[in-house]
Structures are given as C-alpha cells and as structure tokens.
C-alpha positions as CSV (number, residue, x, y, z in Angstrom):
1,X,11.4,15.7,20.1
2,X,10.6,13.8,23.2
3,X,7.4,12.9,24.4
4,X,6.2,11.4,27.6
5,X,6.1,7.7,27.8
6,X,3.1,5.8,29.6
7,X,5.3,2.7,30.3
8,X,3.6,0.6,27.7
9,X,5.4,1.6,24.4
10,X,3.7,4.5,24.0
11,X,4.0,8.4,23.7
12,X,1.3,10.6,25.0
13,X,1.1,13.7,23.0
14,X,-1.9,14.5,24.3
15,X,-4.5,14.0,21.5
16,X,-3.2,10.5,21.1
17,X,-1.3,7.6,22.3
18,X,1.2,6.7,19.8
19,X,2.7,3.3,20.0
20,X,6.4,3.5,19.2
21,X,6.9,0.0,20.0
22,X,4.8,-1.7,17.0
23,X,8.0,-2.1,14.6
24,X,9.7,-4.1,17.6
25,X,6.2,-6.1,18.0
26,X,5.5,-6.4,14.2
27,X,8.8,-5.0,12.0
28,X,6.4,-1.7,10.8
29,X,6.2,0.9,12.5
30,X,2.5,2.5,13.4
31,X,1.3,4.1,10.3
32,X,-0.9,7.1,10.6
33,X,-4.3,7.6,9.4
34,X,-5.0,11.2,8.6
35,X,-8.9,11.5,7.7
36,X,-10.2,13.4,10.7
37,X,-6.7,14.5,11.8
38,X,-5.8,18.6,11.7
39,X,-3.0,19.6,9.6
40,X,-0.8,20.3,13.4
41,X,-1.9,16.9,14.5
42,X,-0.6,15.3,11.7
43,X,2.9,17.2,11.8
44,X,3.1,16.1,15.8
45,X,2.6,12.5,15.0
46,X,5.1,12.5,12.2
47,X,7.8,13.9,14.1
48,X,7.0,11.5,16.9
49,X,7.3,8.5,14.6
50,X,9.9,9.7,13.1
51,X,12.0,10.7,16.3
52,X,11.6,6.9,17.1
53,X,12.5,5.3,14.0
54,X,15.4,7.6,13.0
55,X,16.6,4.5,10.6
56,X,13.5,4.0,8.2
57,X,10.2,6.0,6.7
58,X,7.5,6.4,8.8
59,X,3.8,7.0,6.8
60,X,0.6,8.5,7.2
61,X,-1.9,7.9,4.7
62,X,-5.4,9.8,3.6
63,X,-4.1,13.2,3.5
64,X,-6.1,16.4,2.4
65,X,-4.5,18.5,0.1
66,X,-4.6,21.4,2.7
67,X,-2.8,19.2,5.3
68,X,0.0,17.8,2.6
69,X,0.5,21.5,1.9
70,X,0.9,22.2,5.6
71,X,3.0,19.1,6.3
72,X,5.4,19.8,3.0
73,X,5.8,23.8,5.0
74,X,6.5,22.0,8.8
75,X,8.9,19.1,7.0
76,X,10.7,20.0,4.1
77,X,12.0,16.6,4.1
78,X,8.9,14.8,3.9
79,X,7.9,12.7,0.6
80,X,4.6,14.2,-0.2
81,X,2.8,11.6,-3.0
82,X,-0.4,13.8,-4.2
83,X,-1.7,10.6,-6.0
84,X,-1.3,8.7,-3.5
85,X,-2.2,11.0,-0.9
86,X,0.1,10.0,1.6
87,X,3.5,11.0,3.4
88,X,6.8,9.7,4.5
89,X,9.3,10.8,6.4
90,X,12.9,9.1,6.7
91,X,15.0,7.4,4.9
92,X,13.2,4.3,2.6
93,X,14.2,1.1,3.6
94,X,16.3,-1.3,1.6
95,X,14.5,-3.3,-0.7
96,X,13.8,-6.6,0.0
97,X,12.1,-9.0,-2.7
98,X,9.5,-7.3,-5.4
99,X,6.0,-6.7,-5.3
100,X,4.2,-5.7,-8.4
101,X,1.4,-3.4,-8.6
102,X,-1.1,-4.3,-11.0
103,X,-3.6,-1.9,-11.4
104,X,-7.1,-2.1,-13.9
105,X,-7.3,1.5,-15.2
106,X,-6.1,5.1,-14.8
107,X,-9.1,6.0,-12.4
108,X,-7.8,3.3,-10.3
109,X,-4.4,5.3,-9.7
110,X,-5.0,6.5,-6.5
111,X,-5.4,3.2,-4.9
112,X,-2.6,1.7,-6.5
113,X,-0.5,4.2,-5.9
114,X,-1.0,4.2,-2.2
115,X,-0.2,0.4,-2.1
116,X,2.9,1.5,-4.1
117,X,3.8,3.8,-1.6
118,X,2.8,1.6,1.4
119,X,5.0,-1.5,0.1
120,X,8.2,0.8,-0.4
121,X,7.4,2.3,3.2
122,X,7.4,-1.1,4.2
123,X,10.8,-2.9,2.2
124,X,10.1,-4.0,-0.1
125,X,11.1,-3.3,-4.4
126,X,8.2,-2.3,-6.0
127,X,7.3,-2.5,-10.0
128,X,3.9,-0.5,-11.3
129,X,2.3,-2.1,-14.0
130,X,-0.9,0.4,-14.8
131,X,-3.8,-0.1,-17.2
132,X,-3.8,-3.6,-17.8
133,X,-7.6,-3.9,-17.7
134,X,-9.3,-7.4,-19.2
135,X,-11.1,-4.6,-21.6
136,X,-7.9,-5.0,-23.6
137,X,-6.4,-8.8,-22.4
138,X,-3.8,-8.4,-24.4
139,X,-1.9,-5.7,-22.3
140,X,-2.0,-8.0,-19.5
141,X,-0.2,-10.7,-21.4
142,X,2.3,-8.9,-22.5
143,X,3.6,-8.3,-19.0
144,X,3.5,-11.7,-17.7
145,X,7.1,-12.2,-17.4
146,X,6.5,-9.1,-14.6
147,X,4.0,-10.9,-13.1
148,X,6.1,-13.9,-12.7
149,X,9.3,-12.3,-11.4
150,X,7.4,-10.7,-8.5
151,X,7.4,-12.2,-5.0
152,X,3.7,-10.8,-4.0
153,X,1.2,-8.7,-6.5
154,X,-1.4,-6.4,-5.5
155,X,-4.0,-6.3,-8.5
156,X,-6.1,-3.1,-8.4
157,X,-9.6,-2.8,-10.1
158,X,-13.3,-1.6,-10.0
159,X,-15.9,-2.1,-12.5
160,X,-16.6,-5.6,-12.1
161,X,-13.3,-6.5,-10.2
162,X,-12.8,-9.0,-13.1
163,X,-8.6,-8.6,-13.1
164,X,-7.7,-10.3,-10.4
165,X,-9.5,-13.7,-11.5
166,X,-7.5,-13.6,-14.8
167,X,-4.4,-12.8,-12.7
168,X,-4.8,-15.4,-10.4
169,X,-5.1,-17.9,-13.2
170,X,-2.7,-16.6,-15.1
171,X,0.6,-17.4,-12.3
172,X,0.8,-18.6,-8.8
173,X,2.3,-15.8,-7.2
174,X,0.7,-14.6,-4.2
175,X,-2.3,-12.0,-4.9
176,X,-4.1,-9.7,-2.8
177,X,-6.7,-8.2,-4.8
178,X,-8.1,-4.8,-4.0
179,X,-11.6,-3.4,-5.1
180,X,-12.0,0.0,-5.8
181,X,-14.8,2.6,-6.0
182,X,-14.5,3.0,-9.8
183,X,-17.8,2.7,-11.9
184,X,-21.3,3.3,-12.6
185,X,-23.8,3.4,-11.1
186,X,-24.7,-0.9,-10.3
187,X,-21.2,-1.1,-9.3
188,X,-22.5,0.5,-5.9
189,X,-18.7,2.3,-4.9
190,X,-16.7,-0.6,-5.4
191,X,-19.5,-3.2,-3.8
192,X,-19.7,-4.9,-7.0
193,X,-15.8,-5.4,-7.3
194,X,-15.7,-6.7,-3.7
195,X,-17.8,-9.7,-4.2
196,X,-16.6,-10.6,-7.6
197,X,-13.3,-10.5,-6.0
198,X,-14.5,-12.7,-2.9
199,X,-16.5,-14.7,-5.0
200,X,-13.3,-15.2,-7.6
201,X,-12.8,-18.6,-9.2
202,X,-9.1,-18.5,-9.3
203,X,-7.4,-19.8,-6.1
204,X,-5.1,-18.1,-3.6
205,X,-6.7,-14.8,-4.3
206,X,-6.8,-12.6,-0.9
207,X,-9.5,-9.7,-1.0
208,X,-8.8,-6.7,1.1
209,X,-11.8,-3.5,2.0
210,X,-12.9,-1.1,-1.3
211,X,-9.8,1.1,-1.9
212,X,-7.4,-0.5,1.1
213,X,-4.4,0.4,-0.9
214,X,-2.5,0.6,2.4
215,X,-3.8,-2.6,3.6
216,X,-2.5,-4.2,0.5
217,X,0.9,-2.6,0.5
218,X,1.3,-3.9,3.8
219,X,0.2,-7.6,3.6
220,X,2.7,-7.6,0.3
221,X,5.3,-5.9,1.4
222,X,5.5,-8.3,4.0
223,X,5.0,-11.3,1.7
224,X,7.8,-10.1,-0.1
225,X,10.8,-9.6,2.8
226,X,10.0,-13.1,3.7
227,X,10.2,-14.7,-0.1
228,X,13.2,-17.6,-0.5
229,X,16.1,-16.0,-2.8
230,X,16.3,-16.9,-6.4
231,X,18.4,-16.1,-8.8
232,X,17.5,-13.2,-11.2
233,X,14.2,-13.4,-13.8
234,X,13.8,-17.2,-12.1
235,X,10.2,-18.1,-11.0
236,X,9.6,-18.7,-7.4
237,X,9.0,-22.3,-7.1
C-alpha cells in the first residue's frame, strides 16, 4: 500500500499522519491506540504501518469486539488477541531477553495480557505468571526462580496493589508496576492501587498509569533487549 509522505517521515492517510520513521528513531514502530477509531480507520492504519515495516509486527491496542471482527475479516493474517484486545500484523521479532508478566488475580488478566502481547511485539521473550496475589503468598514464593530468571518484571495488581512491593522485596530484577481498576468501591477505579505502588517501600519499583499494560510492556521489552547475556538459569548480577 502506498500513501503520500509529507517529507518529515509521516504518511498522510487523510484522517491521520502515520509516523513511519519512529522505528528508526526509537527502535520500535508507532503503535495504534484503537479507542475512538472506526474499524475502517484501524485497517488503514495497520496496513500503512505494515507496508513500512514488513520485517516485524506492528500493533494496535484497545480494539473493541466489533472492530476486532472487522480487522480479522479484512486482514486475515493479523493476530487477534481477544483477552488483550489487541491486533498485530507481521512477523514477531526474534526474542531478546525475557520479560516476566506477573499478575495478582484472574481479574487482572486483560491488562496483564496486553503487557505480554506488547512485550512480544517489541522483541522480548515473555513468561506469563498468573494468579500469584498476596492473598496466597505461597503461590508467589513457589515461582521465585522464574522471577529471578527474567530480565525485567511487569507486576500487575488491583485491589490494594500490594503485589509489586512484595515482589520488589524478593528480587532485584528491574520491575514496572501496573495498577488495575479491579476492586471494590474504595479502590476508586485503581487509584488506591496506583497510590500504593507509588508509595512502595520496596526500592526500584517503577509505576505506569492505571490499566496501562501497553506502556509497561514497552518499558519492559526495552530493558530486556538491552540486558547483558548470561548463562541459562543464572541470575543477572
């Protein structure tokens, strides 16, 4: 698909100017944020990005059910993830390093899955560790070896948001915390978890916005891609 360039690394598709030079500047192509866009616009944007990045996958996030169905019909080679609400098109990069996506409970699954898909599209290997919230601490302790084996951790939790602090006290692996909007009334749609993570007493906990699995996945993949090589199973010094 060919679209006109405005001379500054963007392709004008009428309703948007697609940043086709972002991968050259940052190492990662532009990602389409799907909310507020029509199914037809999403198909156009994915096709435009794919045409400029044939060697690797491009990604769209926060795609509603109807739009995912339309994209699947128009782009049969696209990978649709209904849990993450994502669409990717093109070959995944060869994975470099490992991101472990750790989630507290099943209700945090959509945000955790968004992080996992994003990390894979951005070139990291992914280890998904689910349902290890602090209400059953033995579950988390049983996977400490997997936490230590990762190059970066994405820790996803709602309710009181305690899981990142606990994980941050168990390992020195770089960690990005993701508060989710899961919880009863006083959780305030994820604000309680966000504030808990921002106030973590565990050192080195980085925090993204509520439900921002995408942002966490990008951060973690970039950390993993730059991690030093190490023998299999040996923790990073």
